[in-house]
Backbone as numpy.savetxt, mean C-alpha at the origin, in Angstrom:
# Nx Ny Nz CAx CAy CAz Cx Cy Cz
21.97 18.16 -0.59 20.55 17.98 -0.83 20.34 17.26 -2.16
19.37 16.34 -2.15 19.05 15.60 -3.36 18.08 16.39 -4.23
18.33 16.36 -5.51 17.36 16.83 -6.49 16.93 15.60 -7.27
15.70 15.20 -7.11 15.22 13.95 -7.70 14.48 14.24 -9.00
15.00 13.75 -10.09 14.37 13.89 -11.40 14.03 12.50 -11.90
12.73 12.19 -11.96 12.28 10.88 -12.40 11.74 10.90 -13.83
12.15 11.89 -14.59 11.74 11.95 -16.00 12.18 10.68 -16.71
11.26 10.06 -17.43 11.56 8.82 -18.13 11.24 7.58 -17.33
10.96 7.74 -16.03 10.59 6.61 -15.19 9.09 6.38 -15.28
8.69 5.12 -15.09 7.27 4.78 -15.21 6.84 3.95 -14.00
5.58 4.10 -13.64 5.07 3.36 -12.50 3.63 2.96 -12.68
3.21 2.01 -11.88 1.82 1.56 -11.83 1.36 1.66 -10.39
0.23 2.33 -10.18 -0.33 2.50 -8.84 -1.65 1.73 -8.79
-1.74 0.80 -7.86 -2.92 -0.04 -7.71 -3.58 0.29 -6.37
-4.80 0.81 -6.42 -5.52 0.98 -5.17 -5.93 2.38 -4.79
-5.90 3.33 -5.72 -6.40 4.67 -5.41 -7.93 4.66 -5.45
-8.53 5.06 -4.34 -9.99 5.15 -4.29 -10.45 6.60 -4.36
-9.74 7.49 -3.67 -10.07 8.92 -3.71 -8.86 9.71 -3.25
-9.03 11.01 -3.06 -7.90 11.87 -2.74 -7.31 11.60 -1.37
-8.03 10.87 -0.51 -7.51 10.54 0.82 -6.74 9.23 0.85
-6.73 8.52 -0.27 -6.04 7.23 -0.32 -4.54 7.39 -0.10
-3.97 6.48 0.66 -2.53 6.50 0.86 -1.79 6.26 -0.45
-2.39 5.48 -1.33 -1.78 5.27 -2.64 -1.67 6.58 -3.42
-2.67 7.43 -3.28 -2.65 8.73 -3.94 -1.56 9.61 -3.35
-1.39 9.53 -2.03 -0.34 10.31 -1.36 1.05 9.89 -1.83
1.23 8.61 -2.14 2.52 8.13 -2.65 2.71 8.54 -4.10
1.62 8.53 -4.85 1.72 8.84 -6.28 2.11 10.29 -6.53
1.65 11.20 -5.71 1.84 12.62 -5.99 3.30 13.06 -6.09
4.18 12.71 -5.15 5.58 13.13 -5.31 6.26 12.46 -6.51
5.79 11.26 -6.89 6.35 10.63 -8.08 6.03 11.46 -9.32
4.77 11.88 -9.43 4.36 12.70 -10.57 5.10 14.04 -10.56
5.22 14.64 -9.39 5.89 15.93 -9.28 7.36 15.85 -9.67
7.95 14.65 -9.49 9.35 14.47 -9.86 9.52 14.07 -11.32
8.41 13.93 -12.06 8.50 13.68 -13.49 8.15 12.29 -13.95
7.78 11.38 -13.03 7.45 10.01 -13.44 6.09 9.98 -14.12
5.95 9.05 -15.05 4.65 8.78 -15.67 4.02 7.61 -14.95
2.74 7.76 -14.58 2.07 6.72 -13.82 0.80 6.25 -14.51
0.59 4.94 -14.45 -0.69 4.35 -14.80 -1.39 3.96 -13.50
-2.70 3.88 -13.55 -3.48 3.53 -12.36 -4.45 2.41 -12.71
-4.55 1.44 -11.82 -5.58 0.42 -11.98 -6.68 0.69 -10.97
-7.87 0.23 -11.30 -9.01 0.43 -10.41 -9.91 -0.80 -10.48
-10.64 -1.03 -9.40 -11.52 -2.19 -9.32 -12.96 -1.71 -9.28
-13.68 -1.89 -10.36 -15.08 -1.52 -10.39 -15.31 -0.15 -11.00
-16.33 -0.06 -11.83 -16.64 1.17 -12.54 -17.02 2.31 -11.60
-17.50 1.98 -10.40 -17.90 3.05 -9.49 -16.72 3.92 -9.06
-15.50 3.38 -9.14 -14.32 4.14 -8.74 -13.75 4.98 -9.87
-14.17 4.70 -11.09 -13.56 5.36 -12.24 -13.78 6.87 -12.27
-14.99 7.40 -12.05 -15.17 8.86 -12.13 -14.25 9.64 -11.20
-14.12 9.18 -9.96 -13.25 9.88 -9.01 -11.80 9.83 -9.46
-11.37 8.68 -9.98 -9.99 8.54 -10.43 -9.73 9.39 -11.67
-10.70 9.47 -12.57 -10.56 10.34 -13.74 -10.41 11.80 -13.33
-11.17 12.20 -12.34 -11.09 13.59 -11.87 -9.75 13.87 -11.22
-9.27 12.93 -10.41 -7.99 13.11 -9.72 -6.82 13.22 -10.70
-6.85 12.41 -11.74 -5.71 12.31 -12.64 -5.82 13.22 -13.86
-6.85 14.03 -13.92 -7.01 14.94 -15.05 -5.77 15.81 -15.21
-5.26 15.85 -16.42 -4.06 16.65 -16.69 -2.77 15.89 -16.58
-2.80 14.68 -16.05 -1.59 13.87 -15.96 -1.38 13.09 -17.26
-0.13 12.76 -17.52 0.21 11.86 -18.63 0.04 10.45 -18.11
-1.18 9.93 -18.22 -1.50 8.67 -17.56 -2.55 7.90 -18.34
-2.83 6.70 -17.88 -3.99 5.96 -18.37 -4.50 5.09 -17.24
-5.78 4.76 -17.31 -6.48 4.04 -16.25 -6.95 2.70 -16.79
-6.71 1.65 -16.01 -7.03 0.30 -16.46 -7.82 -0.43 -15.39
-8.96 -1.01 -15.75 -9.71 -1.79 -14.75 -8.98 -3.10 -14.44
-9.04 -3.54 -13.20 -8.40 -4.80 -12.84 -9.01 -5.35 -11.56
-9.54 -6.55 -11.66 -9.96 -7.33 -10.50 -8.80 -8.26 -10.17
-8.12 -8.02 -9.05 -6.89 -8.76 -8.76 -7.15 -10.22 -8.39
-8.40 -10.61 -8.25 -8.69 -12.03 -8.03 -8.83 -12.77 -9.36
-8.68 -12.05 -10.46 -8.85 -12.63 -11.79 -7.52 -12.56 -12.54
-6.94 -13.71 -12.85 -5.63 -13.73 -13.51 -5.67 -13.11 -14.90
-6.78 -13.26 -15.60 -6.88 -12.65 -16.92 -6.83 -11.13 -16.82
-7.49 -10.58 -15.81 -7.44 -9.13 -15.61 -6.01 -8.67 -15.31
-5.31 -9.42 -14.46 -3.93 -9.06 -14.13 -3.04 -9.14 -15.36
-3.20 -10.19 -16.15 -2.42 -10.31 -17.39 -2.67 -9.11 -18.30
-3.94 -8.76 -18.46 -4.30 -7.65 -19.35 -3.74 -6.33 -18.84
-3.74 -6.15 -17.52 -3.22 -4.91 -16.94 -1.75 -4.73 -17.28
-0.95 -5.74 -17.05 0.48 -5.59 -17.26 0.86 -5.63 -18.74
0.05 -6.30 -19.54 0.25 -6.22 -20.99 -0.02 -4.81 -21.49
-1.03 -4.16 -20.94 -1.34 -2.79 -21.31 -0.22 -1.84 -20.90
0.30 -2.03 -19.69 1.42 -1.20 -19.22 2.63 -1.38 -20.13
2.93 -2.61 -20.49 4.09 -2.85 -21.36 3.89 -2.23 -22.73
2.67 -2.37 -23.27 2.40 -1.81 -24.59 2.52 -0.29 -24.59
2.12 0.34 -23.50 2.14 1.81 -23.42 3.53 2.35 -23.07
4.19 1.73 -22.09 5.45 2.26 -21.58 6.68 1.46 -22.00
6.48 0.17 -22.27 7.62 -0.67 -22.66 8.45 -1.16 -21.50
8.19 -0.63 -20.31 8.97 -0.99 -19.13 8.21 -0.53 -17.88
8.75 -0.88 -16.73 8.16 -0.46 -15.48 9.28 -0.26 -14.47
9.21 0.82 -13.71 10.21 1.09 -12.68 9.64 0.98 -11.27
8.35 1.33 -11.12 7.75 1.38 -9.79 6.39 0.68 -9.79
6.12 0.01 -8.70 4.79 -0.56 -8.48 4.36 -0.19 -7.06
3.21 0.44 -6.96 2.60 0.75 -5.67 1.38 -0.14 -5.50
1.43 -1.00 -4.49 0.35 -1.95 -4.22 -0.37 -1.49 -2.95
-1.59 -1.03 -3.11 -2.36 -0.51 -1.97 -3.75 -1.13 -1.99
-3.78 -2.44 -1.94 -5.02 -3.19 -2.08 -5.25 -4.06 -0.84
-6.45 -4.01 -0.31 -6.80 -4.87 0.81 -8.32 -4.95 0.90
-8.80 -6.12 1.26 -10.24 -6.30 1.43 -10.49 -7.54 2.28
-11.44 -7.40 3.19 -12.00 -8.55 3.91 -13.50 -8.30 4.03
-14.31 -9.35 3.94 -15.75 -9.15 4.08 -16.09 -8.46 5.40
-17.10 -7.61 5.37 -17.47 -6.82 6.55 -17.73 -7.69 7.76
-18.27 -8.88 7.54 -18.58 -9.76 8.67 -17.34 -10.11 9.48
-16.18 -10.12 8.85 -14.96 -10.46 9.59 -14.55 -9.36 10.55
-14.99 -8.15 10.32 -14.73 -7.06 11.25 -15.77 -7.05 12.38
-16.97 -7.49 12.08 -18.08 -7.39 13.03 -18.12 -8.53 14.03
-17.62 -9.71 13.64 -17.67 -10.88 14.52 -16.30 -11.16 15.12
-16.25 -11.92 16.22 -14.95 -12.32 16.78 -14.14 -13.11 15.74
-12.83 -13.01 15.83 -11.97 -13.67 14.86 -12.20 -15.18 14.83
-12.49 -15.77 15.98 -12.67 -17.22 16.06 -13.81 -17.69 15.16
-14.67 -16.80 14.75 -15.82 -17.17 13.91 -15.58 -16.96 12.42
-14.35 -16.63 12.03 -14.10 -16.37 10.62 -14.40 -17.61 9.78
-15.11 -17.42 8.69 -15.48 -18.52 7.81 -14.36 -18.79 6.81
-14.30 -20.02 6.34 -13.25 -20.42 5.41 -13.26 -19.56 4.14
-14.43 -19.32 3.58 -14.49 -18.52 2.36 -14.06 -17.07 2.60
-14.41 -16.53 3.76 -14.00 -15.16 4.08 -12.48 -15.09 4.28
-11.90 -16.12 4.88 -10.44 -16.20 5.02 -9.79 -16.17 3.63
-10.29 -16.99 2.76 -9.71 -17.07 1.41 -9.81 -15.73 0.69
-10.96 -15.08 0.79 -11.15 -13.79 0.12 -10.16 -12.76 0.63
-10.05 -12.65 1.95 -9.14 -11.66 2.54 -7.70 -11.93 2.16
-7.29 -13.18 2.20 -5.91 -13.53 1.85 -5.63 -13.30 0.37
-6.59 -13.61 -0.47 -6.41 -13.47 -1.91 -6.22 -12.00 -2.28
-7.15 -11.16 -1.84 -7.09 -9.74 -2.23 -5.97 -9.01 -1.51
-5.79 -9.27 -0.23 -4.91 -8.45 0.61 -3.46 -8.90 0.60
-3.20 -10.17 0.32 -1.82 -10.66 0.38 -1.37 -11.28 -0.95
-2.15 -12.23 -1.46 -1.70 -12.89 -2.70 -1.63 -11.92 -3.87
-2.47 -10.90 -3.87 -2.44 -9.95 -5.00 -1.08 -9.29 -5.14
-0.36 -9.10 -4.04 1.00 -8.54 -4.15 1.91 -9.51 -4.89
1.82 -10.78 -4.56 2.63 -11.79 -5.23 2.29 -11.86 -6.71
0.99 -11.87 -7.01 0.54 -11.98 -8.40 0.97 -10.77 -9.21
0.85 -9.58 -8.63 1.23 -8.36 -9.35 2.75 -8.29 -9.51
3.48 -8.67 -8.48 4.94 -8.61 -8.55 5.48 -9.57 -9.60
4.90 -10.74 -9.68 5.35 -11.72 -10.68 5.22 -11.17 -12.10
4.19 -10.40 -12.33 3.98 -9.83 -13.66 4.78 -8.54 -13.86
5.05 -7.82 -12.78 5.80 -6.58 -12.89 7.29 -6.82 -13.09
7.82 -7.85 -12.45 9.27 -8.07 -12.45 9.88 -8.15 -13.85
9.28 -8.86 -14.81 9.89 -8.91 -16.15 9.95 -7.55 -16.84
9.11 -6.61 -16.41 9.11 -5.27 -17.01 10.14 -4.37 -16.34
10.67 -4.79 -15.21 11.67 -4.00 -14.48 13.06 -4.45 -14.93
13.36 -4.17 -16.18 14.57 -4.70 -16.80 15.84 -4.08 -16.25
15.73 -2.89 -15.71 16.89 -2.22 -15.12 16.75 -2.11 -13.61
16.05 -3.04 -13.01 15.75 -2.96 -11.59 14.49 -2.15 -11.36
14.05 -2.11 -10.12 12.84 -1.36 -9.82 12.54 -1.42 -8.34
11.41 -0.87 -7.98 11.01 -0.81 -6.58 9.52 -1.03 -6.45
9.14 -1.82 -5.45 7.76 -2.15 -5.18 7.46 -1.80 -3.73
6.36 -1.10 -3.52 5.95 -0.71 -2.17 4.51 -1.14 -1.95
4.25 -1.75 -0.80 2.89 -2.11 -0.41 2.58 -1.47 0.93
1.33 -1.54 1.34 0.88 -0.89 2.57 0.41 -1.92 3.59
0.95 -1.81 4.80 0.57 -2.71 5.88 0.06 -1.90 7.06
-0.08 -2.58 8.20 -0.58 -1.93 9.41 -0.12 -2.75 10.62
-0.03 -2.09 11.77 0.49 -2.71 12.98 -0.27 -3.96 13.40
-1.51 -4.10 12.95 -2.30 -5.29 13.28 -1.71 -6.56 12.69
-0.70 -6.42 11.83 0.01 -7.60 11.33 0.79 -8.30 12.44
1.14 -7.58 13.48 1.95 -8.18 14.54 1.38 -8.02 15.94
0.35 -7.19 16.09 -0.30 -7.01 17.38 -1.81 -7.07 17.19
-2.50 -7.44 18.24 -3.96 -7.50 18.17 -4.53 -6.08 18.17
-5.32 -5.78 17.17 -6.09 -4.55 17.10 -7.55 -4.97 17.08
-8.29 -4.72 18.15 -9.69 -5.17 18.19 -10.47 -4.77 16.95
-11.25 -5.74 16.46 -12.12 -5.60 15.29 -11.37 -5.73 13.96
-10.05 -5.60 13.95 -9.31 -5.73 12.69 -9.30 -7.18 12.22
-9.16 -8.09 13.17 -9.39 -9.52 12.96 -8.71 -10.11 11.73
-9.51 -10.55 10.76 -8.97 -11.25 9.60 -8.01 -10.38 8.81
-8.24 -9.08 8.78 -7.34 -8.21 8.03 -5.96 -8.18 8.67
-5.89 -8.29 9.99 -4.60 -8.36 10.64 -3.81 -9.58 10.23
-4.50 -10.71 10.13 -3.85 -11.94 9.69 -3.38 -11.81 8.24
-4.21 -11.19 7.41 -3.83 -10.99 6.02 -2.63 -10.05 5.90
-2.57 -9.01 6.74 -1.42 -8.10 6.70 -0.15 -8.81 7.17
-0.28 -9.75 8.10 0.89 -10.53 8.50 1.42 -11.35 7.33
0.50 -11.93 6.57 0.90 -12.68 5.38 1.52 -11.76 4.34
0.99 -10.55 4.24 1.54 -9.57 3.29 2.98 -9.23 3.65
3.25 -8.97 4.92 4.60 -8.60 5.33 5.58 -9.76 5.13
5.15 -10.98 5.39 6.01 -12.13 5.12 6.28 -12.26 3.62
5.26 -11.99 2.82 5.43 -12.04 1.37 6.45 -11.02 0.89
6.44 -9.84 1.49 7.42 -8.80 1.14 8.84 -9.34 1.31
9.09 -10.01 2.41 10.45 -10.51 2.66 10.86 -11.58 1.65
9.96 -12.50 1.35 10.30 -13.55 0.39 10.44 -13.02 -1.03
9.58 -12.07 -1.39 9.71 -11.47 -2.72 11.01 -10.68 -2.83
11.37 -9.96 -1.78 12.63 -9.20 -1.79 13.82 -10.14 -1.96
13.76 -11.29 -1.33 14.84 -12.27 -1.46 14.92 -12.80 -2.89
13.78 -13.15 -3.45 13.77 -13.72 -4.80 14.25 -12.71 -5.85
13.86 -11.45 -5.69 14.07 -10.47 -6.75 15.29 -9.57 -6.53
15.91 -9.69 -5.37 17.08 -8.87 -5.10 18.18 -8.98 -6.15
18.50 -10.19 -6.63 19.54 -10.31 -7.66 19.23 -9.56 -8.95
17.94 -9.26 -9.19 17.55 -8.50 -10.37 17.52 -6.98 -10.11
17.93 -6.60 -8.92 17.91 -5.18 -8.59 16.54 -4.64 -8.28
15.61 -5.53 -7.94 14.24 -5.13 -7.61 14.07 -5.17 -6.10
13.66 -4.04 -5.54 13.47 -3.93 -4.10 11.98 -4.00 -3.77
11.66 -4.65 -2.64 10.27 -4.82 -2.21 10.18 -4.44 -0.74
9.31 -3.50 -0.42 9.18 -3.03 0.96 7.71 -2.77 1.29
7.44 -2.70 2.60 6.10 -2.36 3.08 6.17 -1.14 3.97
5.17 -0.29 3.87 4.98 0.82 4.78 3.86 0.46 5.75
4.15 0.49 7.03 3.13 0.24 8.04 2.65 1.58 8.56
1.54 2.03 8.04 1.04 3.37 8.35 0.14 3.35 9.58
0.17 4.44 10.32 -0.75 4.59 11.43 -2.16 4.81 10.94
-3.13 4.88 11.86 -4.52 5.10 11.45 -4.68 6.37 10.63
-5.42 6.26 9.55 -5.68 7.41 8.68 -7.13 7.34 8.24
-7.72 8.47 7.98 -9.14 8.53 7.64 -9.34 8.22 6.15
-9.26 6.94 5.84 -9.46 6.48 4.47 -10.77 5.71 4.37
-11.16 5.38 3.13 -12.38 4.60 2.94 -12.28 3.26 3.66
-11.11 2.62 3.58 -10.93 1.32 4.20 -11.15 1.39 5.71
-10.75 2.48 6.32 -10.87 2.61 7.78 -12.33 2.59 8.23
-13.23 3.00 7.36 -14.64 3.05 7.74 -15.22 1.67 8.04
-14.56 0.62 7.55 -15.05 -0.74 7.75 -14.85 -1.23 9.18
-13.99 -0.56 9.93 -13.58 -1.05 11.24 -14.45 -0.42 12.32
-15.14 -1.25 13.08 -15.97 -0.77 14.17 -15.13 -0.04 15.20
-15.57 1.15 15.61 -14.86 1.90 16.63 -13.62 2.61 16.12
-13.53 2.80 14.79 -12.31 3.41 14.24 -12.09 4.82 14.80
-13.16 5.60 14.95 -12.99 6.97 15.45 -12.31 7.01 16.80
-12.73 6.13 17.69 -12.11 6.06 19.02 -10.66 5.59 18.91
-10.44 4.59 18.07 -9.09 4.07 17.87 -8.17 5.16 17.32
-8.68 5.95 16.39 -7.89 7.02 15.78 -7.45 8.03 16.85
-8.40 8.40 17.69 -8.08 9.36 18.73 -7.07 8.83 19.73
-7.24 7.60 20.17 -6.33 7.01 21.15 -4.93 6.84 20.57
-4.84 6.45 19.31 -3.53 6.27 18.69 -2.76 7.58 18.65
-3.46 8.67 18.36 -2.81 9.97 18.35 -2.32 10.37 19.73
-3.15 10.16 20.73 -2.77 10.54 22.10 -1.63 9.68 22.63
-1.60 8.41 22.24 -0.60 7.49 22.78 0.71 7.50 22.02
0.73 8.08 20.83 1.95 8.03 20.02 3.05 8.90 20.62
4.27 8.64 20.21 5.40 9.41 20.71 5.32 10.88 20.32
4.78 11.15 19.15 4.66 12.53 18.69 3.37 13.20 19.16
2.52 12.43 19.86 1.27 12.97 20.40 0.35 13.50 19.31
0.33 12.80 18.21 -0.56 13.20 17.12 -0.73 12.04 16.16
-1.70 12.14 15.30 -1.84 11.17 14.22 -0.99 11.60 13.02
-0.76 10.66 12.14 0.03 10.94 10.95 -0.78 11.71 9.92
-0.08 12.33 8.99 -0.69 12.96 7.82 -0.43 12.03 6.62
-1.36 12.00 5.69 -1.19 11.11 4.55 0.05 11.47 3.73
0.41 12.75 3.68 1.58 13.11 2.89 2.88 12.64 3.54
2.84 12.30 4.83 4.01 11.70 5.46 4.22 10.27 4.96
3.12 9.56 4.75 3.21 8.24 4.13 3.69 8.38 2.69
3.15 9.38 2.00 3.56 9.61 0.62 5.04 9.94 0.50
5.55 10.74 1.43 6.96 11.10 1.38 7.88 9.92 1.59
7.55 9.05 2.54 8.40 7.89 2.77 8.25 6.88 1.64
7.04 6.76 1.11 6.85 5.89 -0.06 7.71 6.35 -1.22
7.74 7.66 -1.44 8.58 8.22 -2.50 10.04 7.90 -2.26
10.50 8.03 -1.01 11.90 7.75 -0.69 12.25 6.30 -0.98
11.34 5.38 -0.67 11.61 3.97 -0.93 11.60 3.65 -2.42
10.75 4.32 -3.16 10.65 4.04 -4.59 11.81 4.66 -5.36
12.17 5.87 -5.03 13.26 6.56 -5.74 14.60 5.99 -5.28
15.29 5.35 -6.18 16.53 4.67 -5.82 17.59 5.60 -5.25
17.54 6.88 -5.59 18.53 7.82 -5.07 18.43 7.95 -3.56
17.26 7.68 -3.00 17.05 7.84 -1.57 17.00 6.50 -0.85
16.24 5.56 -1.36 16.03 4.30 -0.66 16.67 3.11 -1.32
17.71 3.34 -2.09 18.29 2.27 -2.90 18.84 1.10 -2.12
19.19 1.28 -0.85 19.75 0.18 -0.08 18.75 -0.52 0.81
17.47 -0.20 0.67 16.45 -0.76 1.55 15.58 -1.75 0.79
15.50 -2.98 1.31 14.59 -3.97 0.73 14.24 -5.00 1.79
13.09 -5.65 1.60 12.64 -6.66 2.54 12.21 -6.10 3.88
11.91 -4.82 3.94 11.64 -4.15 5.21 10.18 -3.74 5.35
9.73 -3.71 6.60 8.47 -3.05 6.95 8.83 -1.83 7.77
8.50 -0.66 7.25 8.90 0.59 7.87 7.65 1.30 8.39
7.72 1.74 9.63 6.56 2.34 10.29 6.47 3.84 10.03
5.27 4.27 9.71 4.96 5.69 9.61 3.73 5.89 10.50
3.95 5.94 11.81 2.82 5.98 12.74 3.08 6.87 13.95
3.94 7.86 13.77 4.25 8.82 14.85 4.84 8.13 16.06
5.44 6.96 15.86 6.10 6.25 16.95 5.20 5.34 17.76
3.95 5.19 17.36 3.00 4.39 18.14 3.45 2.93 18.25
4.05 2.40 17.21 4.41 0.97 17.21 5.41 0.61 18.30
6.19 1.59 18.78 7.24 1.31 19.76 6.80 1.56 21.20
5.56 1.98 21.40 5.05 2.24 22.75 4.62 0.93 23.40
5.12 0.67 24.59 4.71 -0.53 25.33 3.59 -0.26 26.30
3.51 0.97 26.82 2.46 1.33 27.77 2.14 2.81 27.61
0.85 3.09 27.63 0.42 4.48 27.49 0.06 5.03 28.87
0.72 6.10 29.27 0.43 6.74 30.54 -0.24 8.09 30.25
-1.56 8.14 30.29 -2.26 9.36 29.89 -1.97 10.56 30.78
-1.49 10.31 32.02 -1.22 11.42 32.92 0.26 11.79 32.95
1.02 11.35 31.94 2.44 11.68 31.89 2.62 13.19 31.81
3.55 13.69 32.57 3.82 15.12 32.54 4.37 15.51 31.17
3.85 16.57 30.63 4.28 17.02 29.31 5.47 17.96 29.43
């Protein structure tokens, strides 16, 4: 059995909105194992909830708009000034304008495409480029994806295309940074009741069907995503894994046909 002690390790978590966030689920086992974490947030409206969540932790909170290079520079300069190094980066950022969920994909506007790609995919590249020099002894980066990166999920539309770009970026970043001992992976999580999920029309129905159709006949729990994220970040467990998209969806991704009347 492994005993994981991350005392002296440092990480940055980007994308915690509230206690249901998958980023928060990944952060918790890191903190419990002794790692020190900083958190970035976008917009002052998210700060009170994040302050409440992190009360009592050895941490600091930094605002960052990932579409702004000056903000990104300031974020990683602050992390370096406080910690002097970085071991882990959790990237849990995604956004597409609401109209891209409401209209057919064929109607996506050029500006909406750019926005979704910038926030949801390029931000991983931008953050990784700044994190890598701080990972002087190697490190691990984890981002969050979804099955819509490779299959059509109605109403997901532009976000599915952005997630496909995100997963491709993971592979190229892993290739570039592998010689430095830096691993880059994606977790493809099943439907979860997060703030982001509320943007998708018909999510409640989708959530129910995914649970019924999955191999385990249930939906995932956020702490299951957190546990696998922890395994990928902690080198003692996931040290040989990089450039991968790993599914945490109760087996739904491998189902080719759902037979609702299958004998149990």
